[in-house]
Structures are given as structure tokens and as C-alpha cells.
N, C-alpha and C positions, 0 to 999 in steps of 0.2 A: 190788706194787700199781703200776697204770698211772694216771697222772693226766691228766685233761682239764680244760683251762682255757677258759673262757667269759667274756663280759663282763657277761651277766646272771644273777641268782640264780634268777629263773623259768625261764630257758634251760637252766641247770645241773640244776633239778629235773626237769625234761621228760626230758633225757638220763638221769637217774638211774633214771627209771622202766623203761627197757628196755635199759639197759647191765648187763651181770654183775657180781659181786660182786669181780672182778678190778679194775674200774674205780672210781676215786674222780672225781667232778666236782667243779670249785669255780669261783668267778667272780672277777673283778675288781671287780666292781659300777662298771662304766663305765672311764673313763681313769683310770691310775695315774699318769702323768705329763702335765704341761702346760706351757704357757709360763706365767711369773709374771705376774699381774695388776698389779703395782705400777709394773713398767717394761717397756720395750720388749722384753727378752729375746730380743733379735735382734743378733748381731754382724754388723753390716753390712761392717766391714773384713776381717773374716774369713770372706769367702765365704757371708756371711748365715747363719752358723750359728746354729741356735736352740738357745736355753738351757733345756732340757725339764728341769724340776724333778718331784719327787715331790709329788702332790697332797697336802695336808697331812692329809686326812681319810683317807687310804688307808694311811698307814704300817704300821698294824696289819694291814690286809690284804696287803700287801706281804711282811711278816714271817711270815704263816701261808703264803703261796704259798711262799716261799722254804723254809721248814721242811718243807712236804709234797713239794716238788720233790727235795729230798736223800734222801728215803726211797723215790722213785718209780723203777721201772726206765726209764721212758721217760714223756715229758711231751708230750702233744699240746695245740698251741695252735689253739682251734677258734672263734675269733673271726668276727664277721659277714664273709662275703664281699665287702667292698667296701674302699673306702680308708681309711675311719675304722676299720674292723675290722682292717685290715692293720697301720695304726698303732699299735693297742693290742698286736696281734700282736708288732710290732717292740719295743716297749717292755717287753712282758713277757720277750721273748728277752733284751734287755740284762740286765735285773733278775736273771732265773736265771742267765744265763750257763753253761748245763748242755749237756754234749756230746751226750746223748740228747734234743734236743729236737726236735721236728718241727711242721710246721704241716698242719693239714687244714682242707679246707672243704666246705661243703655248703650247698644253697639250699632245703633243708627239713628239718625235725627230724624224722625218721623214723628207725626202726631199721636199714631198708634203706640210707636215704642215708647215715647215719653209720658203718655197717659197712663201706661202699664207700669212704667217704673215709679211714677207719682203715687200709684194705688198700693205699691208694696216697698216703701220707704225701709232704710235699714241704718247702720251705724258705719261709721268711718272703719275700713279693715285694718286693724293694728298690724296683722301679719305682713299685709302688703306694704303698709307704710315703713315697718321694720326692714324689709327686704330692699325698699329704697334707700334707707338710711344706710343699711349694710354697703350697697353699692357705692355710695358717696363716700362713705368713711374709707372703705378700701382704696377706692381710687385717690382719695386725698393723701392715704398714707404712702401711697407707693409714689405718686406724683411728687410730692411736697418733700420727701424723703430721698428718693433717688435722684431728683433732679440736681440739688446743689454738688452731689458727687461727679455728675457729669459735667457741671461748671468746672470742678477741679482736676478731673482727670481726662476729659475730651476738650471741651470747649465752652465758653461763658456764653449764656442765652439758651442752652439745651433742655430741653424737659423730656420726662418720661411718664409713660401712661401705661397702666395695668393691662388693658387689652389693646392699645393701639400698637404698643412695641412689639407685642406678639405677632399682630398683623405684619408689622414691618419686617420682621424676623422671616416670615413666610416669602416676602418678594426678595428678600436680600438671599436667602437659600436658593430660591429658583434662580436667580441672576447667578449664583456660584456653580449651580448644576448645569447652565446654559455655558459658562467658561469653561467648565471641565469636559463637555462633551466633546466627543471625537465622532465627526460624521464618518460613516461608512459608505461605499460605494455598493450598489446593487444594480442589476439589470432586470427589465421585463420584457418579456418576448409576446409576440401577438401574431396571428394568423387571420387574415381577411378571406371570408367565403362569401358566397354570392349574396346572401342576404344578413349576414351578422360577422360579428369579430369574436374571437376567443382569445383568452390569455393563457399562457403556460402556468401550470400548478403543480404543487408538489416538488418544486426543485429551487434552490437557492442558487442564484448566479451572482457571483461577487465581482467578476472583470469582464472585458470584452471579449477577451479570447474565449472564455467558455460559452459567452453568447453567440458568438460567431460560430463555434462549434455545434451548437445547437441548431442555428438558423441553417448551416449546412445540410444538417440531417432532416430539417423540416422542408427543405426544398424538394428533397429528394423521396419523402414519405408518403404513405397512402394513407388518406383519412376516411374514417367511419364514424357514425354517431355510435358512442359508446353506451351512453344513458340519457335518458329523457325524464325528468322529475317535473310535475306540475302541481301546485299546492295554492290554497287560499291563504292568504295572509290578512289578518286583522290589524289594524291600528286604531288603539282605544284614545279617547279625548284625554287632554291633560287635565288634571286636576284644579279645582278653583284655585285662584291665587292666594297664597300666604304673603307675607312682607317681602320674605326672601325671594320667592319666584317671580313677584310684581317687579322688585327693582333688577332682577337678572332679565326680565323681560323688557323692561325700560332701556337697559344699556345694550341689549342685543338687538331690539327693532329700531329703537329710535336715537340711539347713541347717547341718551341721557346719562347723567351721574347719578347715582344714588340718591343724592341731596336732592336734586331736580325732580325725580319721580317720587320722592316723599313730600316735597312741597306741594306738588300739584296734587297728590292724593289727599293731603291735608284739607286743601281748599274744597274739593269734591265730598269730602266728609263733612265738613262743615257748613256745606251748602244743602247737606241733606241727601246727597244724590248716590253716595256708597256706603257701605257699612264700615266700621271701624279698620283703619288700614294698619295698625300695630298688632300682628296676629301671627301665631304660628299653627294655627287650628286649620284643618280643612273641612271641619263640620259646616253642614249648611242645615238652617231651620227647615222643618218639614212644610211649614207654609210656603216658603221661597222656593222650595223644589217642586211643590204641587203647582204652584204659577208658572214656573219654567216648562213644565211637562205640558200644561195645558197651552202654552203659547207655542211650543214646538209641534204640538198635533195640529194646532190651528192653522199655523204659518207655514210649515214644511211637509206635514202630512204624517200618517200613522207610521210608516216605513222608517221614518227618522226616529221614532220614540222607543226606549227600550222598555220590555214588558215589566220590569221595576224599576224604581228609582235608583240611580247609580249612587253608591257610597263610598265615599273615600277615606282611608285611614290616616289619620294624622301621624306622620314619621316622627315628629319632634316629642321626646319625653316630657319636655316642659310644658307643652301646649294645654292651655285651659280649656277644658270642655265646654265651658259655658259660653265661649267665644266662637265665633263664626269665622269663615273663609271670607275674604274680601269679594262682595259681591254687589250688584246695584241694588239699591232700596226699592226701586219700581222699575219692571222690565219692560213696560209700556213706553217707559221715558226715552228710548233709543233715538227717537226722532223728534222729541219735545225738548231735550236738554238744551234749550236755547240760551243765549245769552253767554256761552262758555267761550272763554279765548280758545285759540286752537291748541295749547298743550293740554288744558282740561278736556277738550273734546276727543283728542286723540287717547289720552289714557282711560277716559270713560269710556269710550267705544270699544277698548281693548279689554277693559274689565267685564263690560256688557257680554262681548263675544265669548270670553273664557268660561263665563258662568252659564249661559246658554249651552255653549259646546259641550260641558262638563256632564250634561244630562242627555247627549244625543248617542245615537248607535255608533259603533266603529264605522271607519272606513275600510272597505275592502279591496284588496288587490289580488290580482292573478300573478302568481310568480312562477317564472319558467327557468329551469336551470338545464343547459346540454353541455354533456361533457362530450369531448371528442378525443379519439385515438389518432394518434400519427405514428404509424408503423414504419421503419426503415431497418436497414440490415443491422445497424448496431444494436437496435432495441425498440423503446416506445415511450413517447411522450404524450402527457395527457394535457388537455385544454380544456376551458371551461368558459361558458358564455352564461350571462343572466340576464333575464329582462323581466319587467314588471309594469303592469296596468292596472289603472283603477277601474274597478266595475262599479264600485258604489261608493258615493262621497262620504255619506254619513256625516259626521262633525266638521270634516274637511268642508262641508258647503259653506262653513263660516269662516275658515281659515286654509283657502286654497293656497298652495305652494307651487310654483313653478318648478317642476322636475322635468328633466330629460326623460322622456317615454321611450323606452326599448323594447320594441315588438320583436319576438323571435319567430322565425318560421316553423310550421307544423312538420317535425321530423320524426322519424321511427328509429328506432334500435337496429344498428346494421347498415342503415342506409350509408352509401358510399358519398363522399363530398370532395369538390375540387377547389382546391385553395387557389386565390387570386394572386395574393402575395404574403411574404412574412416579413417581419422586421423587428427591431429591438430598441429599447429605449433606455438610456442611461439615468438612473435615480441615485438620490443620496438620502441618508436616514436623518431625520429633522430633529433638532435639539428639543429638548421640553418646552412649550409654549410658555410666554410670559403672560402673567395673570392680568386680565382686565378687571371691569368692575364686576361683571356677571360671574366670571369663574373665581374671584376674589370673594364674594359673597357667597358662592357655593361650598368653597373650602373651609370659610368660616363656620359657616352652619353644619357643615359635616363633622368638623371637629369639635362643635358644641362650643364654639368661642362667640361671645355676644348673643344678643337677643334681638328681636324684631325691632326694637326702638333704638338699638346701638350700632346697626349696620352701616347705616348713612352717615352718622357722626364718626365713625373710626375712620372710613374712607377720606372723609373731609379733611379730617385732623392731620392724618400722617402726610396729607399735601400740604395744608397750610404750613406745617412746621418743617417743609422742605427735607423730609425723609426720603420722600420718594416723589418723582415726578411723572407725569403722563404723557407719553408721546405717541400720537395716533391711535389712542385709546388702550396703551400697553402701559404697565407700570415698571418703571425703572428705579431702582434704588439710588440714592444721590450717594456722593463721597461722605456726607454726613451720615447718611441712613447705615451704609457698611461700618462706619467708625462708631456708632451708637450701638449697634447690633453686637458687633465685635466686643465691646466692653459688657453689656448687659448680658450676653450669653455666658462669657467667661465668669463674671463676677455675680450673678443672681441666675444661676441654671435652673433652680425651681421656679422662681417666679417667670421666667421666661419660657417655662415648658409647656407645651401645648395641652398635655393632659392635665398639669396642675391648673391652667387658667380655665379648662373646661370643667375640672372638678368646683372650682371656686363657683361658675355658673351655676351648676348644679344645686350647691348649698345654698345658694341666694333663692331658687326655686323652691328648696325645703323651707327656708324662712317664710317665703310668701304662704307656704302651705300649713305653718305652724308646726312643722316636724321638728326643727332645731330653734334654738335661742340665738338670736344674731350677736350678743355679747360673746357668747362661749365660742362662736366661730371667729370673732375678732382676737380672742384671747389666743386661740389656736393658731391663727396666721402670724400674731404679733410677735410673739416670743422668738422664733426662729429668724423672722424677718429682721428683727431689732439685733440678733447676733451677726447677721450676715452683713449688715449695714457697718456696723462697728468694724468688722474684718476688713470690708471693702476701703472704708476711710483710712486704715492704716497700713495695708499691704497692696491694694490695688496698684496696678502700672499704668502710667498714661499712655493713652491711645492716640496716634497720631492720624489726622485727617489728610487722606492723599489729596493733590491738587491735581487738576488736569491741566498740561503743559500746552501752550499755544504754538511754541516754536518761533517766537519772536521777541526781539530785544525790548527793554522797558525804555518807552521815550524819554523819560525823565532821567532815571539814574545811568542808564547805558549799561550797567553792569548785571541787573536783575534779568528774569524773563518773565513775559506776561503768562499768567496762570489764571485758569477758573476758579473761584470760590464759591461758596453756598453761605450765604449770610440769613438774616432773619427773614429778609424780603426776598430771597431767592437768589439767583446766581448773578455773580458780579465778575469783572476782571480787575486783577491787581497785579503787584510786583512780587515776585518770589522772595525779593530781599525785604519784605514786610518784617517788622516794623520800621526798619532802618528807612524805606523808601515808602512814602504814603501813595503813589499814584494809583488810582483806580479809574475803572472806565465802565460805562453801561454794557452789559452783556446782551447782544442781540442773538436770539435763537434762529439762526437762518436754515431755512429748508432746502437751500440749492437752488433757487430760481429767482428771477427778476421780477418785480411788481408787474402784474399785467396791465396796470392802470398808467403809472408814470414812464414806465419801462426803463429807470435808472436805480431805484431803491431794490432793496432785497425784500424778498418775502420772508416775515419772520413770525415766530409763534408767541402771541401775548397773552396775558393773563386777564380775566375779569371776574367779577362775583359770579357770574353764569357760566364759567369756564374758559378753558382756552380758544383763541381764534385766532385768525391769521390778519396780519396788518403790513404795512410798509415802513422799512427802516427809516425812510424820508417824513414821516409824519412828525409835525402838522403840515408841512408843504404838500404832501400826498395824502388823502384821506381814506385811501383804499382800505377795505374791512372786509371779512368774509367768516361766516362760521364753517364753512366747507373749504376743503383743501382745493387751491385753485390748480386747474390744468394748464401743464405749460404748453405752450403754442408751437407746433413745428413749423421750422422754416423750411 
């Protein structure tokens, strides 16, 4: 018997479907060793040696794997092809300590890929293991050393994270930008002609007086075509998915959290339907590209097929060239992916379309720009109209977008025009947009903060810890988020610096590549960090968490005012006189409309493991619940 060990029961089941009877496949069911939760678990004085201990719930799993390994001719460790998978592989190798034990990796769970991996076994990659150890030790040092200071200087029960705290800083700083933003008035002016509308260009209008002055001039002006430009514009297909772009698309198209997208992708990967979903590489195998090109030629025709295969350059410096972008393992399976639940079907079809589209010809548009001259006694105003129509759909055949088509008339330079009406519209400059999941992942990737395996956990953790909350898809920092960020930025400016965090990620990549030693990185980090810890312990001032006042007297003590506080389990209402008055109430996050079912309760935002949903304040008497925001009925 030959034993293959993976980390997931689903992955084991998929492998068992196409491997022969001489193979037995079993799983670790995740990590079998981890750092202890109750103590630091890192021996700083002994070269930062981590004290990995068997996970309590995995003792039976470990015993079973040991028993099977003794009976096996050879043991293949086939955990995921990334740092975390390599760390699990390292722990399996330690526990089994068998001479005939080899490491195999594959980026898709197909018969061909697995057989190929078995034919070229290797060893556990110690550099990758060390990179994962470094990440865990760094995160443990930061979390376990800063968190007690937060308890003393801000509030009990708080915690810090090496990367999560920096992500919260981004959201807090964006909120501060929005608060500091001063909106400015501006005006736009338009003229309507027989077959099109043009807008004023090259002039800044900041008030109604100026807008009215221009309108008066335009009412008396003579109009003629000043310039006509026509050109063909090509719209190239998007690159194949990486983890970052897939989670951004999941948020933008489906409204999913990064965690939800990654969970669905995990299932698709383990079922053998897509390649490995934790990747920042845009590479595609030659075989996969050739199959896509044959499919395009057969299904859509030669005009959709580029002369040469399209190659996408990986933007991330850390991307491993051996890895591929996320793609379907079998492109013929688009109509055969039966048995998928709705979420899986949605994401699979999106990945399939994105992959096929990335090898198709560009969409081509005909773009026309008309400049109109408006001459009057005081001078000249210029107006412009632009229109675009699609003349070849190309890759857009798979991703059609409903766009307003503006078709402009055929006009010649110097041709006179008759205006039908002119008008102005008041506008105001907009503050910077709050981050949503897609834009937050995009900026994290741009800054080099985090890696494919960490985006979803970062976003999930900062919400679980109540440092930020999500309202209608946008992130808002909580009062705790503001307070913790203020304390950390003031007292740990280096560790909270975006550039420093990105540099640490680059160093972890260098450890994975064998370019630097992990212990040396820990020593370099620890010395100044330890000095800062001692200084903060001694000198840092307390930071007060601001409370949101509700303008109502406390019903118990009558002296205090009801305020909103944020605890370990989210928002709640209490008395401003706490701890002298212990009054508390449940916080109901109302959206300002009555329940569409019972008509008596208020619609409130409630939390669940799958995300926020809308419910009734009268629950359990009223069972109204909806993932979508209800529409208020007009009387």
C-alpha cells in the first residue's frame, strides 16, 4: 500500500476517485501542530525557537496516520503548494519520521497532474517551511507583546496584529480624510442640438453667477463644428484571475466577502475543478492555453482568436513562476459541472469565462469626438460631445456590459448648428470613497501588505475584533478602531508603517527563496521592537475610547446619558456613568424603515457567520429576514 497524505478530507476524496487501489489517501484535517494559545510559545533567547505542540483535537488523527504510515511502502505528503501547506508537510514529516517519505506538489487536482507529481517526488522545502515559521513567530511576537499594552493603555480585551492593525490604519486614515474634506461647489453647462448634447470644456465654474453669465452668452451665440475626431479604440481582455483579482471580482460582482469567495474557491479546488486558488501569478501552462485557443476557434470562430497566444506579465515581485493563475482544470466542463451548489456554480462560471476571455481578441469600439465653437460678442466658448459604439465584441462576447450607446451624427468641420436649449447643473466635489472589500484588497496588494493567503483573514479579523464595521458594503472604523490606531501609530510608528510592513513581507519572500536566514530576520526585528515595548510600557499615555451619545437619559440612574459602546461581541448601549451605573441594553442597528412583514418592528442589521443580513427588531415574534436591503413601500 502507498499512502498519500493531504490536509483536507474533500481533497482526499477527490484523489481517491482517480487513483488506483494500490493508493490509500488520508488527511490531516488542517494543521496537526500549532503554537500554544495560552503562552507566547516562542523561545526568544534560543534563536526564537517556536514551541509547536500537537493540536489537542488532532491526537486521534495523528495516531491513525502513524499507524497507516507503518504499513505503507512509501508515504507521499501532498499538502497544498504554498508556505502553509509546506509547514503542514514539515509537521507530518516530523511526526512520521519514516525513511520512505517524500513530498509531492501539484497545482490542480487532476489525474494527470497527480500522476506527474508522483513520478517526480522531492523533499519538504525547508525554505518555505522557514518562511511560514517566520510569519507565525513575527505575528506571535507582535500580537502577544503589544496586546497587553493595549489592555493597560486603552481597554481590556483588545488585541493587535502585525498586518491587521495596518489594514485598520488604512480605513481610519480614509475616514479622517473624509471628515477633513471640504466640499466645493462647481457647475456644468450643456447645450442641446438636434441629434446630440455637448458640454462646456476648458472653463472652471464655481458659482451660479458665473454659470448664468455663460448661459446668457450661449443663448445669443452662433454655433459651428470646430473639430471632428474619429478613431478605433481597442479594449483588451482582463488578465486571468489571481487571488487578489478573484476576491475583488467576488465583492464587486456578487457582493461576497473575501472569506466567502475563498471558501467557495477552496471547494472548487478540492473537487478538482480549478487550479490552486492562492496565487499571485498570472502564468498559464502552454497546454491550458492551447486548449483554450482550440476551444475559442471551434466555438466562436477564427476572428475571435489572436494570431499568437496572449501572455500576461505577473505584477507581483513575490509571485512564484512555477505557480499558475486561477483557471478551470477542464474547459470542456462549463456545462458539465453538475452537482455544484449555486455559489460554486457562480464562481466557477466566472473563473471559466475569465480564463477563456483572456485568450480572445480585443473588443473594438468606434469613438467619435465633436468639438463645437460657440461665438458671441464677448468671446468664444467651446463644447464637446463624445460617443462610442462597439463594432466588434471580441472577448466581450463572454462579458457583455450594458452601456448607454451614444451615437453621434456625421458632421463636417465648419458646419453650422442650431441649438435647441442650454442649461446648467450644480455639482459638488465628492470626498474620497470609503473602502469596500474590493478596494481594500487592491490597496493592500498595491502597498505590498499581505499575500494571497492572507487577504481574506485580514478582512475577516478586523471585523471580528470590532475595529471596523461594514455598512452597505463600505468599511467604517469603530470608536475602538480609532482609539487603537491612535495608540499604535503614536507608540509603534515603525511597526505601523506601510513601507515597513511591506518590507517584512518581502523579507519573508526572501526566506522562502533561501536568500536570507529566518533567525537573522527575527533578531533584526526583535532588538528595536523590544526597546520600543519597554518605552511604551513606561511612558505611553492612556487613550480614551470616545462614546457615541444617544441624547437620552439612563432609565435606571436618571443621571447618566445612554451611550453606544463597542465590546467583544459588537455594539451595545450602556450608561455614561458606568461603572457606577451598570445599566445596559441591546443595540439595534436600525436602517430607518419599518418591517415590511409585521409593519410594527424596525428593520435592523444583524450579524451571522455568513455576513450581515436584515431582520426585524420584533424577532422572534416576527421572523422577517433578508440578505438584500428591503425597499420601503411608498404610501
